[in-house]
C-alpha positions in Angstrom: 47.4 -6.7 -7.8 50.3 -7.9 -9.9 53.8 -7.9 -8.2 57.0 -7.5 -9.9 60.3 -8.2 -8.8 63.2 -6.7 -10.6 66.6 -8.8 -10.6 69.6 -7.9 -12.6 71.2 -11.2 -14.0 75.0 -11.9 -13.0 75.9 -11.9 -16.6 74.5 -8.5 -17.4 76.2 -7.0 -14.2 79.5 -8.6 -15.1 79.1 -7.3 -18.7 78.3 -3.7 -17.4 81.1 -3.7 -14.8 83.7 -4.8 -17.5 82.4 -2.0 -19.8 83.0 0.5 -17.0 86.6 -0.5 -16.4 88.6 2.5 -16.7 85.8 5.0 -16.9 85.6 8.3 -14.9 82.3 7.3 -13.0 83.1 8.4 -9.4 86.5 9.2 -10.1 88.2 12.7 -10.0 85.6 14.1 -7.7 86.5 17.6 -6.5 86.2 18.8 -2.8 84.6 22.3 -2.2 85.2 24.6 0.5 82.4 26.9 1.9 82.4 30.4 1.2 84.5 31.5 4.3 87.2 29.1 2.7 86.8 26.4 5.5 85.6 23.1 4.7 83.2 21.9 7.3 82.4 18.1 7.0 79.7 18.7 9.9 77.9 21.4 8.2 75.4 20.1 5.6 72.8 21.7 3.3 69.7 19.9 2.2 67.5 20.9 -0.9 63.8 21.3 -0.3 61.1 21.9 -2.8 59.8 25.4 -3.0 56.1 25.3 -3.9 55.3 28.9 -3.0 53.6 27.9 0.3 55.8 29.0 3.0 53.8 31.2 5.2 54.7 35.0 4.8 57.8 35.9 6.7 59.4 32.3 6.6 61.6 30.5 4.2 62.8 26.7 3.5 65.6 27.2 6.2 63.7 29.4 8.7 60.2 28.1 9.6 59.0 26.2 12.7 59.6 22.6 11.2 63.3 23.6 10.0 64.4 25.0 13.1 62.9 22.0 14.9 64.6 19.4 12.8 67.9 21.4 12.9 67.7 21.5 16.8 67.4 17.8 16.9 69.9 16.7 14.7 72.4 19.4 16.3 71.6 17.8 19.6 72.0 14.1 18.4 75.0 14.4 16.0 76.3 17.8 16.2 75.6 18.4 12.9 74.6 22.1 11.6 71.9 21.6 9.1 70.4 24.2 6.6 68.0 24.0 4.0 68.0 25.3 0.2 64.8 25.9 -1.6 64.6 24.7 -5.0 61.5 25.5 -7.2 59.6 22.7 -7.5 58.1 23.1 -11.0 61.7 23.1 -12.2 63.6 21.3 -9.8 65.2 18.5 -11.9 66.5 21.1 -14.5 67.5 23.3 -11.7 69.6 20.6 -9.8 71.3 19.4 -12.8 72.5 23.0 -13.4 73.6 23.4 -9.8 75.4 20.2 -9.8 77.2 21.0 -13.1 78.0 24.6 -11.7 79.3 23.0 -8.3 76.5 25.2 -6.4 74.3 22.4 -5.3 73.4 21.6 -1.9 74.8 18.6 0.1 71.8 16.7 -0.3 69.6 16.7 -3.8 66.9 14.5 -4.7 64.5 13.7 -7.7 61.8 11.2 -8.6 63.3 10.7 -12.3 65.1 7.7 -12.9 66.8 9.6 -15.9 68.2 12.3 -13.7 69.4 9.7 -11.3 71.0 8.0 -14.2 72.6 11.2 -15.8 74.2 12.1 -12.4 75.4 8.5 -11.9 77.0 7.9 -15.5 78.6 11.5 -15.5 80.2 10.8 -12.0 78.3 13.7 -10.6 77.4 12.1 -7.5 79.1 10.4 -4.5 79.1 6.8 -3.4 77.4 6.3 -0.3 78.0 2.8 0.5 80.7 2.9 3.4 78.9 5.7 5.0 75.4 3.7 5.1 77.3 0.8 6.3 78.4 2.8 9.3 75.9 4.9 10.0 72.8 3.6 8.1 70.9 1.1 10.8 67.5 2.7 10.3 67.8 2.9 6.8 68.4 -0.9 6.4 65.9 -1.8 9.0 62.9 0.5 8.0 63.7 0.8 4.3 66.2 -1.4 3.3 64.0 -3.5 1.1 63.9 -0.7 -1.6 67.4 0.3 -1.5 68.5 -1.9 -4.4 66.9 0.8 -6.9 69.6 3.3 -5.7 72.4 1.2 -6.5 74.6 1.6 -9.5 77.8 -0.6 -10.4 77.4 -2.4 -7.0 77.7 0.8 -5.1 74.8 2.6 -3.1 74.5 6.0 -4.8 71.2 7.1 -3.6 69.0 6.5 -0.6 65.6 5.6 -1.7 62.3 7.1 -0.2 59.8 4.8 0.7 56.2 6.0 0.2 53.2 5.9 2.4 49.8 4.4 1.8 49.8 3.1 -1.8 47.1 5.4 -3.6 46.5 5.3 -7.4 48.7 7.6 -9.3 45.5 9.2 -10.8 41.7 8.9 -10.0 38.4 9.8 -11.7 35.8 11.9 -10.0 32.3 12.6 -11.2 29.2 14.7 -9.9 27.1 12.0 -8.4 24.3 14.5 -7.9 24.1 15.4 -11.5 23.9 11.6 -12.3 21.1 11.5 -10.0 19.3 14.4 -11.6 19.8 12.8 -14.9 18.5 9.5 -13.7 21.8 7.9 -14.6 23.7 5.4 -12.7 27.4 6.3 -11.6 29.5 5.0 -14.4 31.4 2.0 -14.0 32.2 1.5 -17.7 33.3 3.8 -20.4 30.1 3.3 -22.5 28.2 4.6 -19.1 30.7 7.4 -19.0 30.3 8.7 -22.5 26.7 8.6 -22.1 26.8 10.7 -19.0 29.2 13.2 -20.6 26.9 13.7 -23.5 23.8 14.1 -21.3 25.7 16.8 -19.2 26.2 18.8 -22.3 22.7 18.5 -23.6 21.0 18.8 -20.2 23.0 20.8 -18.1 21.8 19.0 -14.9 23.6 21.8 -12.7 21.8 24.8 -14.5 25.3 26.4 -14.8 26.9 28.7 -17.2 29.4 27.4 -19.7 28.9 23.7 -18.5 31.9 21.6 -19.0 31.2 17.7 -19.1 34.9 16.9 -18.8 37.4 19.2 -17.4 41.1 19.2 -18.2 44.3 21.2 -17.4 47.1 21.8 -19.7 50.5 21.4 -17.6 52.7 18.9 -19.2 54.5 17.5 -15.7 52.0 14.7 -15.7 49.7 12.7 -18.0 47.1 12.5 -15.3 44.4 14.3 -17.0 44.2 11.6 -19.8 46.1 8.2 -18.8 43.1 6.3 -17.2 41.2 6.6 -20.1 43.7 6.1 -22.9 45.5 3.3 -21.0 42.2 1.3 -21.1 42.2 1.0 -24.9 45.7 -0.8 -24.5 43.7 -4.2 -23.6 46.6 -6.5 -24.4 49.6 -5.8 -22.2 51.8 -8.5 -21.8 54.6 -8.2 -19.0 57.2 -7.4 -21.7 55.1 -4.5 -22.9 54.4 -3.2 -19.4 58.1 -2.8 -19.0 58.7 -1.3 -22.5 55.7 1.0 -22.2 55.7 1.8 -18.6 54.6 5.2 -17.4 54.2 8.0 -20.0 55.0 5.8 -22.8 51.6 3.9 -22.6 50.4 6.6 -24.9 52.2 5.1 -27.8 51.4 1.6 -27.0 49.4 -0.4 -29.3 45.8 0.5 -28.9 46.5 4.0 -27.1 46.0 5.7 -30.5 42.3 4.8 -30.5 41.9 6.1 -27.0 43.3 9.5 -28.1 40.9 9.4 -31.2 38.1 9.1 -28.8 39.3 11.9 -26.7 39.7 14.0 -30.0 36.2 13.5 -31.0 35.0 14.3 -27.5 37.1 17.7 -27.7 35.6 18.5 -31.1 32.1 17.8 -29.8 32.6 20.2 -27.2 32.6 17.6 -24.1 36.4 18.5 -23.0 37.4 22.0 -21.9 38.0 24.2 -24.7 41.9 25.1 -25.3 42.8 23.0 -22.3 46.1 22.7 -23.4 47.0 26.5 -23.2 46.1 26.3 -19.4 49.8 25.5 -18.2 49.2 26.4 -14.8 45.8 24.7 -14.5 44.2 27.5 -13.0 41.0 27.5 -15.3 40.8 23.9 -14.8 40.8 24.2 -11.1 38.4 27.0 -11.2 36.0 25.3 -13.2 36.0 22.6 -10.9 35.4 24.7 -7.9 33.0 27.0 -9.5 30.7 23.7 -10.3 30.9 23.9 -14.1 32.6 20.5 -14.5 30.7 17.2 -14.5 33.8 14.8 -14.7 37.8 15.1 -14.3 40.8 12.9 -13.9 43.5 14.1 -11.4 46.2 12.9 -8.9 44.3 10.7 -6.6 44.0 13.1 -3.5 44.4 16.6 -5.3 40.6 17.1 -5.5 40.2 16.8 -2.0 41.0 20.6 -1.6 38.7 21.4 -4.7 35.7 19.4 -3.0 36.2 21.2 0.3 36.0 24.5 -1.3 32.8 23.3 -3.5 31.1 22.2 -0.2 31.8 25.5 1.6 29.9 27.1 -1.4 27.1 24.4 -1.7 26.9 21.6 1.1 24.9 19.6 -1.3 27.5 19.1 -4.0 28.1 15.4 -4.1 31.5 14.5 -6.0 32.4 10.9 -5.9 35.9 8.9 -6.9 35.0 6.1 -9.4 36.5 3.4 -11.5 35.2 3.5 -14.9 37.9 3.0 -17.9 37.5 -0.8 -17.9 39.5 -3.5 -19.9 38.2 -6.1 -22.1 37.9 -8.5 -19.2 35.9 -5.9 -17.1 38.7 -5.1 -14.6 40.5 -2.1 -14.4 44.2 -1.0 -14.7 44.5 1.0 -11.5 48.2 2.2 -12.0 49.8 2.7 -8.6 53.2 3.9 -7.6 56.0 1.5 -6.8 56.8 1.3 -2.9 59.9 3.6 -3.5 59.9 7.1 -4.4 62.9 9.8 -4.2 66.3 9.2 -5.3 68.1 11.2 -2.5 71.8 11.9 -3.4 74.7 13.6 -2.4 76.7 15.8 -5.2 80.3 14.4 -6.1 81.6 17.9 -4.7 80.3 17.0 -1.3 81.7 13.6 -1.1 83.6 14.3 2.3 80.3 14.8 3.8 78.5 11.4 2.9 78.9 10.4 6.8 77.2 13.3 8.0 74.4 13.1 5.4 73.9 9.4 6.3 73.5 10.2 9.8 70.7 12.9 9.1 69.1 10.6 6.7 69.3 7.7 9.0 67.6 10.0 11.6 64.6 10.8 9.2 64.2 7.0 8.7 63.3 6.2 12.0 59.4 6.3 11.9 59.1 8.3 15.0 61.4 11.1 13.7 59.6 10.7 10.3 56.2 11.1 11.8 57.1 14.3 13.5 58.7 15.7 10.4 56.0 14.5 8.0 53.0 15.8 10.2 54.7 18.3 12.4 55.7 17.7 16.1 52.2 19.3 17.0 50.1 16.8 15.0 47.2 15.2 16.4 46.0 11.6 16.1 42.6 9.9 15.1 40.6 7.8 17.4 42.5 4.9 15.4 45.9 6.3 16.4 46.7 7.5 12.9 48.7 10.5 12.6 46.6 13.6 11.2 47.7 16.3 8.9 47.1 19.9 9.9 44.9 22.3 7.7 47.1 24.8 5.7 45.6 27.6 8.0 46.8 26.0 11.1 50.2 25.3 9.6 50.8 28.9 8.7 49.4 30.2 11.9 52.3 28.1 13.6 55.0 29.1 11.1 55.1 25.6 9.4 55.5 25.3 5.5 52.3 24.2 3.7 53.8 20.8 2.8 55.9 19.7 5.8 56.0 16.3 4.2 58.7 17.7 1.7 61.3 17.6 4.7 60.3 13.8 5.0 62.9 12.4 2.6 63.4 8.9 3.5 60.4 7.2 5.2 56.6 8.0 4.8 55.4 4.6 5.6 53.9 4.5 9.0 52.2 1.4 10.7 48.7 2.8 10.8 48.7 2.9 7.0 48.6 -1.1 6.9 45.1 -0.9 8.7 42.0 0.1 6.7 40.1 1.4 9.6 43.3 3.6 10.7 44.1 4.7 7.1 40.5 5.7 6.5 40.5 7.8 9.9 43.1 10.0 8.7 41.1 11.1 6.0 37.6 11.3 7.5 38.8 12.9 10.8 40.8 15.4 8.9 38.5 16.2 6.0 35.1 17.0 7.8 33.6 17.8 4.1 32.7 14.3 3.8 31.7 11.4 5.9 33.5 8.3 7.1 31.4 6.0 4.5 32.9 8.3 1.5 36.2 7.8 2.6 35.8 4.0 3.1 34.6 3.8 -0.6 37.4 6.0 -1.6 39.8 3.5 0.0 38.3 0.8 -1.8 38.6 2.4 -5.1 42.4 3.0 -4.2 43.0 -0.8 -3.6 41.0 -2.3 -6.4 42.9 -3.9 -9.2 46.1 -1.9 -8.4 48.8 -2.3 -11.1 52.6 -1.6 -10.8 54.7 -1.3 -13.7 58.0 -3.4 -13.6 60.9 -1.3 -12.8 64.7 -2.2 -12.9 67.4 -0.4 -11.0 69.6 -0.6 -14.2 70.4 2.8 -15.7 69.6 2.7 -19.6 71.7 4.8 -21.8 68.8 5.9 -24.1 66.8 7.0 -21.1 69.8 9.0 -19.6 70.0 10.8 -23.0 66.5 11.4 -24.0 63.8 10.7 -21.1 63.7 14.1 -19.6 62.7 15.7 -22.9 60.6 12.8 -24.0 58.7 13.0 -20.6 57.3 16.3 -21.7 56.9 15.5 -25.3 54.6 12.4 -24.8 52.2 14.7 -22.8 52.5 17.2 -25.7 51.9 14.4 -28.3 48.6 13.4 -26.5 47.5 17.1 -26.1 48.1 17.8 -29.7 46.1 14.8 -30.9 43.2 15.4 -28.5 42.8 19.3 -29.7 43.4 18.7 -33.6 40.5 19.0 -35.8 38.8 15.7 -36.3 39.4 15.4 -39.8 43.1 15.9 -39.2 43.6 13.4 -36.7 45.3 10.8 -38.6 47.7 13.1 -40.5 48.6 15.0 -37.3 49.2 11.7 -35.5 51.9 10.8 -38.0 53.4 14.2 -37.8 53.5 14.2 -34.0 54.8 10.7 -33.8 57.7 11.5 -35.9 58.7 14.4 -33.5 58.9 11.6 -30.8 61.1 9.6 -33.0 63.3 12.6 -33.5 63.5 13.0 -29.7 64.9 9.3 -29.3 61.7 7.5 -28.9 62.9 4.3 -30.8 66.0 4.1 -29.1 64.5 4.1 -25.6 61.7 1.4 -26.6 64.3 -0.6 -28.4 66.7 -0.7 -25.4 63.8 -1.6 -23.1 62.8 -4.3 -25.3 66.5 -5.9 -25.1 66.8 -5.3 -21.4 63.7 -7.4 -21.2 64.7 -10.1 -23.7 68.1 -10.3 -21.9 66.2 -12.1 -19.1 67.3 -9.3 -16.5 63.6 -8.5 -15.7 62.3 -11.4 -13.6 58.5 -11.2 -13.3 56.4 -13.1 -10.8 
């Protein structure tokens, strides 16, 4: 696994600080009052994602977990805490709008560096430095190693969340039982995968109606349905290119076009789901998998666990295995994993007088004991290896818990048991009865094989702040449009679609990233 360290040079920092002299960042912040007209620094509101999975009769602010957290924080700090739901699908757009209108909760968060950059450059978020120094002991002790990412202009603007066990961003899954029926090996490379896909189309080993060799969905919030495959055609990825083309930008790196061309042929040959790009909610995609029509798919690493469990209920003989099959020139894989840091947790500038109370709460969440209770609920059980177990959705609802209690765990999601293979495997095998321990040991091995983490910087680039939100969606649409176009029109459409990206600022982002790397500010071990 390649490890990157991100260090901003003193010269660049000095230049940046000089350029900010006299600017309005973190100046002229207004203080707002509550609806009653009384401003209470010990009453705070915290954003929580609404995924539409609160049990009937419960809300983000009124459920068993929210009430438990509120009582604990009130007892420990005298803080009155309430939660404000924000739709997960549109959260970045929503919080930007709320911050602009002065209606945002006192704690907001995002995964997007560009949203963080927008907030900081516009002076729309508060400085947490002094409050963190006074009340952030747990944050420093348990998640302090990643906090540099949330710094801006030598100030701590965001508290960074530490991720848990480092699973790959995406994973490939295949119908192993279909491989067996076809007399074919489980693919370990693209040639074997393509042979299998065409065999599924021609021979329909499952004997199902409307067999789909490769199932894809059409939402544009992620590149998960194609990234592993397309990225494997980017065979020569220098450290410089890894920084320039990190994440979704890999789809325009040298070599990616050939990967898209192969997917285009697969689509036109009837291998990939017809009209998948129109399936914005992924409902058709999910149903095709659960109903047993799909032979192969790429998805977020653990998302298919729920699909597989439903399939097993219908047919216990179904076999679906996680695999690595998108090899590079040297036979290894680029198994892209998330960095150790996740959410940027921030305080709107209008709540700057509440940063002490906010940091007290976030510091409480950083304590591993509290974090475990929040992440898994206070009523969770542990495995035989001492690892915390997640509750089933049915059990959560029956007890009045939200469907995703981990959405309340904003600071520390890395627990000691995650560093031990047996314990980590036990969290899956003892919680997911649809497969045996051996299957999850294989899943673990796939997770940790050839992990690759893109280099990151804590510096906010102007071009990313300006363009990245739109480009994030446009880059996925670029891939979808090329995959789905008529085969004879691929080259023409590629030119047209690429020009659209250029109009949205693609060149400026790539050029500024290149200049950032060439300045020596990004140090790679």
